KEFI-53721 format. One record per residue (C-alpha): residue number from 1; residue in three letters; x, y, z. Coordinates in steps of 0.001 Angstrom, whole numbers, plus 524288, in hexadecimal, padded with zeros to 5 digits. Layout:
residues N
ATOM    i   aa      x      y      z
ATOM  NUM  ALA      X      Y      Z
...
END
This chain:
residues 322
ATOM    i   aa      x      y      z
ATOM    1  MET  80043  80005  7FFEB
ATOM    2  LEU  80B16  80925  80366
ATOM    3  ALA  811E8  805B8  7F6A0
ATOM    4  GLN  805A5  808FF  7EEE1
ATOM    5  THR  80453  815B7  7F60A
ATOM    6  ARG  8129D  8191B  7F32E
ATOM    7  ARG  81111  815B2  7E463
ATOM    8  GLY  80485  81E09  7E3FC
ATOM    9  TYR  80BEF  82942  7EA6A
ATOM   10  LEU  81787  82832  7E085
ATOM   11  HIS  80DEF  8272D  7D53F
ATOM   12  ALA  80681  83374  7D9F7
ATOM   13  TYR  81375  83A78  7DC09
ATOM   14  SER  81823  836BC  7CE89
ATOM   15  LEU  80BB3  83B90  7C861
ATOM   16  ASN  80C3D  84846  7CF8C
ATOM   17  LYS  81A65  84A42  7CC0B
ATOM   18  LYS  81708  8478C  7BDBC
ATOM   19  LYS  80B81  850E7  7BE38
ATOM   20  LYS  813F9  85B78  7C424
ATOM   21  GLU  81E74  85931  7B9B0
ATOM   22  ASP  81445  859BE  7AEE9
ATOM   23  ASN  80E98  8669F  7B49C
ATOM   24  GLU  81C0C  86C84  7B49D
ATOM   25  ILE  81DF6  868B9  7A699
ATOM   26  LEU  810C8  86DCE  7A317
ATOM   27  GLN  813A8  87AB0  7A9E0
ATOM   28  ASP  82058  87BC6  7A2C1
ATOM   29  GLN  81946  87910  795E8
ATOM   30  ASN  80EFA  8833A  798D6
ATOM   31  ALA  8191D  88CFE  79C27
ATOM   32  GLU  8200F  88A54  78F96
ATOM   33  ILE  8135B  88B79  787DB
ATOM   34  GLU  8100E  8982C  78E8C
ATOM   35  ALA  81D73  89D74  78B58
ATOM   36  GLN  81C65  8995B  77D23
ATOM   37  ALA  80E7B  89F99  77CCB
ATOM   38  ASP  81456  8AC4B  78277
ATOM   39  SER  81F1E  8ABC0  778B9
ATOM   40  LEU  815A4  8A90B  76D74
ATOM   41  LEU  80CD3  8B3C4  771E6
ATOM   42  MET  81867  8BD68  77228
ATOM   43  GLN  81CAC  8B8E7  76494
ATOM   44  ASN  80E7F  8BAAC  75FA4
ATOM   45  LYS  80DFD  8C826  7657F
ATOM   46  TYR  81B05  8CB4F  75F13
ATOM   47  VAL  81711  8C5F2  751DF
ATOM   48  GLU  809E2  8CDB7  752CC
ATOM   49  LYS  8116C  8DA02  755F5
ATOM   50  ARG  81A9B  8D7D3  74ADB
ATOM   51  ASN  80F1B  8D568  741A9
ATOM   52  ARG  8085C  8E198  74663
ATOM   53  ASP  814C6  8E92F  7446B
ATOM   54  MET  816FC  8E388  736DC
ATOM   55  ILE  808CF  8E684  732C1
ATOM   56  SER  809E8  8F433  73810
ATOM   57  SER  816A5  8F5FC  7307A
ATOM   58  LEU  81060  8F087  72413
ATOM   59  GLU  80489  8F964  7254E
ATOM   60  TYR  80D3D  9050B  72758
ATOM   61  GLY  81505  90071  71B4E
ATOM   62  GLY  80829  8FF38  713F8
ATOM   63  ARG  8047C  90D73  7176B
ATOM   64  ILE  811C9  911FD  712BB
ATOM   65  GLN  81078  90A21  7060B
ATOM   66  ARG  802E5  90FD0  703BD
ATOM   67  ALA  8083A  91D84  70613
ATOM   68  ILE  812C7  91B5C  6FC52
ATOM   69  VAL  8099C  9171E  6F150
ATOM   70  PRO  80548  9234F  6EAC3
ATOM   71  PRO  7F674  925F8  6EAD2
ATOM   72  ILE  7EEB7  9255D  6DE0B
ATOM   73  PRO  7EEE9  93324  6D8AE
ATOM   74  ASP  7E26F  93A70  6D8BE
ATOM   75  LEU  7DE77  938A9  6CAD7
ATOM   76  LYS  7CFB1  93A81  6CC65
ATOM   77  GLY  7C9B0  93F80  6BFCB
ATOM   78  ILE  7D5B3  93A4C  6B823
ATOM   79  ILE  7D657  92BE3  6BA6B
ATOM   80  ASN  7CFFA  921C4  6C3D3
ATOM   81  SER  7D750  91723  6CA63
ATOM   82  PHE  7D7D7  90D17  6D528
ATOM   83  VAL  7E277  90528  6DC87
ATOM   84  LEU  7DF60  8F853  6E2C4
ATOM   85  HIS  7EA92  8F543  6EC2C
ATOM   86  ILE  7E989  8E98E  6F537
ATOM   87  PRO  7F682  8E634  6FBF7
ATOM   88  LYS  7F85D  8D82F  7002E
ATOM   89  ASP  7FF16  8DC96  70C65
ATOM   90  ILE  7FF6D  8E987  71417
ATOM   91  VAL  809E6  8EEC1  70A9E
ATOM   92  SER  80A30  8EC16  6FC3C
ATOM   93  GLY  81348  8E8D9  6F0E1
ATOM   94  ASP  809D5  8EEE7  6E760
ATOM   95  PHE  8089D  8FD39  6E52A
ATOM   96  TYR  8024F  90703  6DC0B
ATOM   97  TRP  80832  913CF  6D7FE
ATOM   98  PHE  8035C  920CD  6D26C
ATOM   99  LYS  80A3F  92D09  6CE68
ATOM  100  ARG  8044E  938CB  6C790
ATOM  101  ARG  80CD4  942C3  6C0B9
ATOM  102  GLY  80475  94D0C  6B9AA
ATOM  103  ASN  7FCDA  94651  6AEFC
ATOM  104  LEU  80495  93998  6B115
ATOM  105  LEU  7FF7F  92E95  6B9CB
ATOM  106  PHE  8088E  92365  6BDAA
ATOM  107  PHE  80290  9177D  6C423
ATOM  108  ALA  80748  909C4  6C73F
ATOM  109  VAL  80433  8FCBE  6CDDD
ATOM  110  ALA  80FA5  8F54C  6D395
ATOM  111  ASP  81182  8E81E  6DA05
ATOM  112  CYS  81E37  8E5DD  6E131
ATOM  113  THR  82377  8D824  6E38C
ATOM  114  GLY  81CD2  8D252  6EF9B
ATOM  115  HIS  81328  8D883  6F8A5
ATOM  116  GLY  813C9  8DD86  706C8
ATOM  117  VAL  8203E  8E3FB  70BE8
ATOM  118  PRO  8298A  8E029  70079
ATOM  119  GLY  81FF0  8E457  6F635
ATOM  120  ALA  81D38  8F107  6FDE3
ATOM  121  PHE  82BA5  8F497  6FE3F
ATOM  122  MET  82C53  8F30A  6EF5A
ATOM  123  SER  81FE6  8FAB9  6ED3F
ATOM  124  ILE  825E5  90669  6F452
ATOM  125  VAL  8321D  9056B  6EBE0
ATOM  126  GLY  829A3  904C2  6DFA2
ATOM  127  ASN  82141  91011  6E386
ATOM  128  PHE  82C9E  918EB  6E6A0
ATOM  129  GLY  83346  91495  6DA41
ATOM  130  LEU  8284A  9184B  6D1AB
ATOM  131  ASN  8274F  925A8  6D820
ATOM  132  LYS  83604  9278C  6D697
ATOM  133  ILE  83617  923FF  6C860
ATOM  134  VAL  82A7A  92CDC  6C479
ATOM  135  ASN  82D5D  93829  6CD48
ATOM  136  GLU  83C57  938CF  6CD5B
ATOM  137  GLU  84023  931DE  6C094
ATOM  138  GLN  8349E  937F5  6B943
ATOM  139  ILE  83219  92B43  6B1AD
ATOM  140  THR  82469  92A1F  6ACD9
ATOM  141  LYS  8242D  91EC0  6A30E
ATOM  142  PRO  81F69  912BF  6AA51
ATOM  143  SER  82909  9093D  6A404
ATOM  144  GLU  83410  911FD  6A7A7
ATOM  145  ILE  82EF2  9135F  6B56B
ATOM  146  LEU  82E9B  904AE  6B713
ATOM  147  THR  83C9D  90378  6B17D
ATOM  148  SER  8419D  90DB2  6BB75
ATOM  149  LEU  839AF  90762  6C68A
ATOM  150  ASN  83FF9  8FA7A  6C2AE
ATOM  151  SER  84D70  90054  6C3F5
ATOM  152  LEU  84A00  906F4  6D0C2
ATOM  153  PHE  8453B  8F9C6  6D6AE
ATOM  154  VAL  8517A  8F29F  6D26C
ATOM  155  LYS  85A3B  8FD26  6D830
ATOM  156  THR  852AB  8FE7A  6E4B0
ATOM  157  LEU  851B1  8F04C  6E6EA
ATOM  158  GLU  85ED0  8EC5C  6E18D
ATOM  159  ARG  861F1  8DE2A  6E46E
ATOM  160  ARG  86DFB  8DC19  6ECC4
ATOM  161  GLU  86ACF  8CD89  6EFA7
ATOM  162  ARG  867D0  8C1E8  6E6A6
ATOM  163  TYR  859A2  8C1FB  6EAAB
ATOM  164  ASP  84ED3  8CBA9  6E648
ATOM  165  ILE  8487D  8D4A2  6EFFE
ATOM  166  PHE  83EA7  8D942  6E5D7
ATOM  167  ASP  83872  8D2DD  6DA05
ATOM  168  GLY  8323B  8DEF3  6D399
ATOM  169  MET  8267F  8E7D9  6D2B7
ATOM  170  ASP  81B64  8E68B  6C90C
ATOM  171  ILE  815DF  8F324  6C485
ATOM  172  GLY  80C9B  8F95E  6BAA8
ATOM  173  LEU  80F86  907FB  6B82E
ATOM  174  CYS  8073C  911A5  6B048
ATOM  175  LEU  80914  92007  6AC1F
ATOM  176  LEU  7FC28  92666  6A821
ATOM  177  ASN  7FBD7  933D6  6A1A3
ATOM  178  LEU  7EF7F  939EE  6A6E7
ATOM  179  ASP  7EE99  9437E  69B9A
ATOM  180  THR  7EFC3  93A10  69030
ATOM  181  LEU  7EC24  92D31  696CE
ATOM  182  VAL  7F88F  92728  69119
ATOM  183  LEU  7FCC7  91BFB  69A4A
ATOM  184  ASN  80A55  91590  69B02
ATOM  185  TYR  80BA1  908C2  6A25A
ATOM  186  SER  81709  8FFB1  6A5A3
ATOM  187  GLY  81664  8F38D  6AE41
ATOM  188  ALA  81E9A  8E9D7  6B547
ATOM  189  ASN  815CD  8DDCE  6B720
ATOM  190  ILE  80958  8E644  6B91B
ATOM  191  SER  80102  8E7AB  6AD2F
ATOM  192  PHE  7F833  8F331  6A8D3
ATOM  193  GLN  7EA05  8F158  6A69B
ATOM  194  LEU  7E144  8FA8A  69EDE
ATOM  195  THR  7D264  8F98F  69D57
ATOM  196  ARG  7CB9E  90121  69270
ATOM  197  ASN  7BE16  90150  68C4D
ATOM  198  ILE  7BD75  8F6D3  68187
ATOM  199  THR  7B8F4  90135  6777C
ATOM  200  LEU  7C5D4  90906  678B9
ATOM  201  GLU  7D2A1  9065C  671C6
ATOM  202  ASN  7DD42  8FD9F  676F8
ATOM  203  PRO  7E7B0  90525  67E47
ATOM  204  ILE  7F269  8FC55  6781B
ATOM  205  GLN  7F057  8F262  66D96
ATOM  206  ASN  7F203  8E422  67117
ATOM  207  MET  7F1B7  8E6A2  67F75
ATOM  208  PRO  7ECAF  8DA82  6870B
ATOM  209  THR  7DEAB  8DCB9  68ABD
ATOM  210  ILE  7D270  8D657  690CA
ATOM  211  HIS  7C4BF  8DB0D  68E39
ATOM  212  SER  7B74D  8DD6C  6948C
ATOM  213  ASP  7AB59  8E1CB  68D44
ATOM  214  LYS  7AEA7  8F052  68F70
ATOM  215  TYR  7BD6D  8F0D8  6927D
ATOM  216  ASN  7CAA7  8EC4C  68E50
ATOM  217  LEU  7D56F  8E9CD  69850
ATOM  218  TYR  7E2E2  8EBBF  69250
ATOM  219  MET  7EFCF  8E76A  69834
ATOM  220  LEU  7FD69  8EC51  69714
ATOM  221  LYS  807C2  8E26D  69B06
ATOM  222  PRO  812CC  8E6E2  6A431
ATOM  223  ASN  820CC  8E2BD  6A381
ATOM  224  ASN  82232  8D4F9  6A927
ATOM  225  GLN  82C7D  8D926  6B34B
ATOM  226  PRO  82C5F  8E002  6C028
ATOM  227  VAL  8327A  8ED18  6C3F8
ATOM  228  GLY  83E32  8EB07  6CCAE
ATOM  229  SER  84437  8DF36  6C69C
ATOM  230  ASP  85344  8DFEC  6C545
ATOM  231  VAL  85355  8D638  6BA41
ATOM  232  GLU  8532A  8DAFD  6AC31
ATOM  233  SER  845E3  8DFC4  6A85B
ATOM  234  LYS  83F87  8E4D2  69C08
ATOM  235  PRO  83C36  8F334  69A3D
ATOM  236  PHE  82E9C  8F66D  69F84
ATOM  237  ILE  824AA  8F84A  6949F
ATOM  238  ASN  81CEA  904F9  69426
ATOM  239  HIS  80F50  904A0  68ED3
ATOM  240  LYS  807E8  9105E  68A0C
ATOM  241  ILE  7F912  91131  689BF
ATOM  242  GLN  7EF22  91BFB  68611
ATOM  243  LEU  7E470  91AF5  6904F
ATOM  244  LEU  7D673  91F2A  68D85
ATOM  245  PRO  7CBBC  9243E  696E8
ATOM  246  GLY  7C54C  918A5  69D57
ATOM  247  ASP  7D152  91016  69D5D
ATOM  248  THR  7D4E1  90956  6AA42
ATOM  249  ILE  7E261  904BF  6AE4B
ATOM  250  TYR  7E5C2  8F9BD  6B799
ATOM  251  MET  7F238  8F4DF  6BD6C
ATOM  252  TYR  7F3D8  8EAD9  6C859
ATOM  253  SER  7FD2D  8E28B  6CFBA
ATOM  254  ASP  7FBD8  8D3E5  6CF8E
ATOM  255  GLY  7F61D  8D28A  6DD26
ATOM  256  TYR  7E7FD  8D293  6D89F
ATOM  257  THR  7E960  8C930  6CDBD
ATOM  258  ASP  7F219  8BFBD  6D55B
ATOM  259  GLN  7E8BE  8BEB0  6E095
ATOM  260  PHE  7E401  8B094  6E338
ATOM  261  GLY  7D55F  8AF09  6E564
ATOM  262  GLY  7C854  8AAF6  6DFB3
ATOM  263  PRO  7C26D  89DBC  6E068
ATOM  264  LYS  7CEA6  896FC  6DAAD
ATOM  265  ARG  7D86C  89F30  6E254
ATOM  266  ARG  7DF92  8A3B7  6D613
ATOM  267  LYS  7E57D  8B0BD  6D23E
ATOM  268  TYR  7DC99  8BB82  6CD73
ATOM  269  HIS  7E4F2  8BD83  6C152
ATOM  270  THR  7E6E2  8C997  6B8A1
ATOM  271  GLN  7DCAF  8C5D2  6AECC
ATOM  272  GLU  7D1EF  8C58E  6B8FF
ATOM  273  LEU  7D5E8  8D2D5  6BE32
ATOM  274  ARG  7D5AD  8D865  6B036
ATOM  275  ARG  7C81A  8D297  6AD44
ATOM  276  LYS  7C373  8D845  6BA91
ATOM  277  ILE  7C8B4  8E596  6B6CD
ATOM  278  LEU  7C0E3  8E549  6AA73
ATOM  279  THR  7B40C  8E286  6B18F
ATOM  280  PHE  7B42F  8EF49  6B952
ATOM  281  GLN  7B839  8F975  6AF89
ATOM  282  HIS  7AB95  900CC  6B187
ATOM  283  ARG  7AE5B  90249  6BFB3
ATOM  284  THR  7B55A  90DE4  6C66E
ATOM  285  MET  7C3A0  90BF4  6CAE8
ATOM  286  GLN  7BFAE  90B4A  6D89D
ATOM  287  ASN  7B553  90107  6D5BE
ATOM  288  GLN  7BFB7  8F98F  6CE5D
ATOM  289  LYS  7C88E  8F964  6DA37
ATOM  290  GLU  7BD9C  8F4B2  6E2C8
ATOM  291  ILE  7BA09  8E9C1  6D8D0
ATOM  292  LEU  7C868  8E536  6D849
ATOM  293  LEU  7C976  8E582  6E721
ATOM  294  LYS  7BD2A  8DD50  6E907
ATOM  295  GLU  7C15E  8D3F0  6DE33
ATOM  296  PHE  7CE78  8D201  6E4A4
ATOM  297  TYR  7C8D9  8CE12  6F1F4
ATOM  298  ARG  7BE67  8C5B1  6EB5E
ATOM  299  TRP  7C8FC  8BE2D  6E406
ATOM  300  LYS  7D2AF  8BD31  6EF42
ATOM  301  GLY  7C873  8B850  6F8E2
ATOM  302  ASP  7CF4C  8B1D1  7043A
ATOM  303  ASN  7DC8A  8B0E5  6FD1F
ATOM  304  GLU  7E7C6  8B884  701E7
ATOM  305  GLN  7EB4C  8C4E8  6F9D5
ATOM  306  ILE  7F838  8C0E8  6F331
ATOM  307  ASP  7FDBB  8CDD2  6EECB
ATOM  308  ASP  7FC18  8DCD8  6EEEF
ATOM  309  ILE  7F1FB  8E201  6E527
ATOM  310  THR  7F1D1  8EECD  6DD80
ATOM  311  ILE  7E878  8F218  6D264
ATOM  312  LEU  7E8A8  8FFC3  6CC30
ATOM  313  GLY  7DDBB  904B6  6C363
ATOM  314  ILE  7DD9A  911FE  6BC29
ATOM  315  ARG  7D276  9168A  6B369
ATOM  316  ILE  7D254  92199  6A9D2
ATOM  317  PRO  7C4AB  927D6  6AAC1
ATOM  318  LYS  7BC33  92719  69ECB
ATOM  319  ASN  7BA78  935AE  69F22
ATOM  320  TYR  7C955  93801  69F5C
ATOM  321  SER  7CCDC  94339  69676
ATOM  322  LEU  7D916  9423D  68E9A
END
């Protein structure tokens, strides 16, 4: 009987000791978990603060970028226009540019390689480059402006390593004489589109065109090369067109046409945009902008926006007096 009691006592002691050891281990584990949780909480707060700081910096950068982009000149009573600009991120690699000098109106749409911060840096270089060439170098012919801009980019971003820091900038650039409606265009991977009433003469014979029942949409092809490439490039081609009252001009970056969406999640494509443009020629320019915006979000649906978007439209009023 005494032996059984002793064994029971030893067993209870062993169980109690084991329980105490387990509790100590559990306490240590809990303390470690709490320490990890505190560390994770601190890390999360740090990351959240970094993200807030980064977003604040980007938003400030976005305000600077918007301030640098020149406003559309007040041309009411002369021409009508719209700009649809939808950055993918807070800052954009796309930009549009206007400059008026007396009876001359320069305008451009540009798409720098990439989007976000890298593209935004390049857009600032491109914007200041255009202003410098037109204001200081007094160059007005679009093809010569692009040639000078190409040299400026190559010199500014001269490669000192074996890798590229910049692949180029696509741009469509126009010069419109507001007295004669003679337009000069030159492009680097961004084409020129012109809609005209189907009853009026072709601006240039053999221009590629698509039709609606009332309008033709004509296209001028750009050089198939970017601005800013340091490899050997061909001279930029300058196109000259006599515009007529009622004509409408369009230039755009590839963000709209490259957007994935629709029931089959495919690209929107250039031909679809051109056909869409032909359907709303009876609308005001502001209405056209609203239609394009609505169409973009309808097409994109729940898909992520893949790139910056810029579309520029300029219309010569029907009552324009030459």
